[in-house]
VEXDREN-2710 file (C-alpha; in Angstrom, 1 decimal):
% VEXDREN-2710
k/r/px/py/pz
1/MET/12.2/-89.9/96.5
2/THR/14.0/-92.0/94.0
3/GLY/17.2/-91.1/92.3
4/ALA/15.5/-90.3/88.9
5/SER/13.0/-88.0/90.6
6/LYS/15.7/-86.2/92.5
7/ILE/17.5/-85.5/89.2
8/LEU/14.3/-84.2/87.6
9/VAL/13.6/-81.9/90.5
10/ALA/17.2/-80.6/90.5
11/TYR/17.0/-80.1/86.7
12/ALA/13.7/-78.1/87.1
13/VAL/15.2/-76.0/89.8
14/ALA/18.3/-75.3/87.6
15/ILE/16.1/-74.2/84.7
16/GLY/14.1/-71.9/86.9
17/LEU/17.2/-70.4/88.5
18/SER/18.9/-69.9/85.1
19/SER/15.9/-68.0/83.8
20/LEU/16.0/-65.7/86.8
21/ILE/19.7/-65.2/86.5
22/CYS/19.8/-64.6/82.7
23/ALA/16.9/-62.1/82.6
24/PRO/17.9/-58.8/84.2
25/ALA/15.4/-57.0/86.3
26/GLY/13.0/-54.8/84.2
27/ALA/14.1/-56.4/80.9
28/GLN/11.7/-56.1/78.0
29/PRO/10.6/-59.4/76.3
30/SER/12.2/-60.2/73.0
31/CYS/10.2/-59.3/69.8
32/LEU/12.2/-61.2/67.2
33/ALA/9.5/-63.7/66.1
34/PRO/7.4/-62.2/63.3
35/VAL/4.5/-64.7/63.9
36/ALA/3.6/-63.9/67.5
37/GLN/4.5/-60.5/68.8
38/CYS/5.1/-59.6/72.4
39/ASP/1.9/-57.5/72.6
40/GLY/-0.2/-60.5/71.7
41/ASN/-0.9/-59.7/68.0
42/VAL/-0.7/-63.0/66.1
43/ARG/0.1/-63.3/62.3
44/GLN/1.0/-59.6/62.0
45/THR/4.6/-58.8/61.3
46/ASP/6.2/-56.3/63.7
47/LYS/8.2/-54.0/61.5
48/ARG/10.1/-52.5/64.5
49/SER/11.5/-55.9/65.4
50/VAL/13.2/-56.4/62.0
51/VAL/16.7/-54.9/61.7
52/SER/16.0/-52.1/59.1
53/GLN/19.6/-51.3/58.4
54/LEU/20.1/-52.3/54.8
55/LEU/23.4/-53.2/53.2
56/PRO/24.6/-50.8/50.5
57/ALA/24.0/-51.9/47.0
58/PRO/27.0/-53.2/45.1
59/PRO/28.3/-50.9/42.4
60/ASN/27.0/-51.4/38.9
61/SER/30.4/-51.6/37.3
62/ALA/31.6/-54.5/39.4
63/THR/33.4/-57.2/37.4
64/THR/33.7/-60.8/38.3
65/ARG/37.2/-62.3/38.2
66/ALA/38.4/-65.9/38.5
67/LEU/41.3/-68.2/38.2
68/LEU/41.2/-71.0/35.6
69/PRO/42.4/-74.3/37.1
70/GLY/45.1/-76.4/35.5
71/HIS/43.8/-78.8/32.8
72/TRP/44.8/-81.1/30.0
73/THR/44.4/-79.9/26.4
74/PHE/45.1/-81.4/23.0
75/TYR/48.0/-79.8/21.3
76/GLY/49.0/-81.2/17.8
77/SER/49.0/-85.0/18.3
78/ASN/49.7/-84.9/22.1
79/TYR/47.9/-83.9/25.3
80/VAL/49.8/-81.3/27.2
81/TRP/49.2/-80.0/30.8
82/VAL/48.2/-76.3/31.0
83/PRO/49.2/-75.0/34.5
84/PRO/46.7/-73.1/36.6
85/GLU/46.4/-69.4/36.2
86/THR/48.2/-67.2/38.7
87/ARG/46.5/-63.9/37.9
88/LEU/42.8/-63.1/38.1
89/ARG/41.0/-62.8/34.7
90/GLU/37.6/-61.2/34.0
91/VAL/34.7/-63.7/33.7
92/GLN/31.8/-63.4/31.2
93/THR/28.7/-62.6/33.2
94/ALA/26.2/-62.1/30.4
95/ALA/23.5/-64.7/29.9
96/LEU/24.0/-67.5/27.3
97/VAL/21.4/-67.4/24.5
98/GLN/20.8/-70.7/22.7
99/GLY/21.1/-70.6/18.9
100/GLY/18.1/-70.7/16.7
101/TYR/16.4/-69.4/13.6
102/VAL/15.2/-65.8/13.7
103/TRP/13.0/-64.1/11.1
104/ARG/15.0/-61.2/9.5
105/ASN/14.4/-59.4/6.2
106/GLY/11.7/-61.8/5.0
107/SER/13.6/-65.1/5.7
108/TYR/14.7/-67.3/8.6
109/VAL/18.4/-66.8/9.5
110/TRP/20.4/-69.0/11.8
111/VAL/21.7/-67.2/14.9
112/PRO/24.4/-69.3/16.7
113/THR/24.6/-69.6/20.4
114/HIS/26.0/-66.4/21.9
115/TYR/26.2/-64.3/25.0
116/ALA/23.5/-61.6/25.4
117/LYS/24.6/-58.0/25.3
118/PRO/24.7/-56.5/28.7
END
């Protein structure tokens, strides 16, 4: 036997022993894969294998808060540095609606870009 074949045999023996050691006697096979189940059914999802414990829904009145980073702004004829915020402020979470003409009262009226009402 050459050195390479000895290594391959030792590797195969180690894999076989590790599978025997890691699986306790009488253990059930794992059913985590939804494609092939342990009982042989293929392409049918096993609903029992999926963790059915759902996370609680977030409250409806949750507000998003953020910190504004420091930035340069134009003040008078000079640029000034505005330091970053140190307290959280509420962030607008409504969708931005692009401005456009809307038919109202028999004529088109320009509606500027605005946030949708929540």
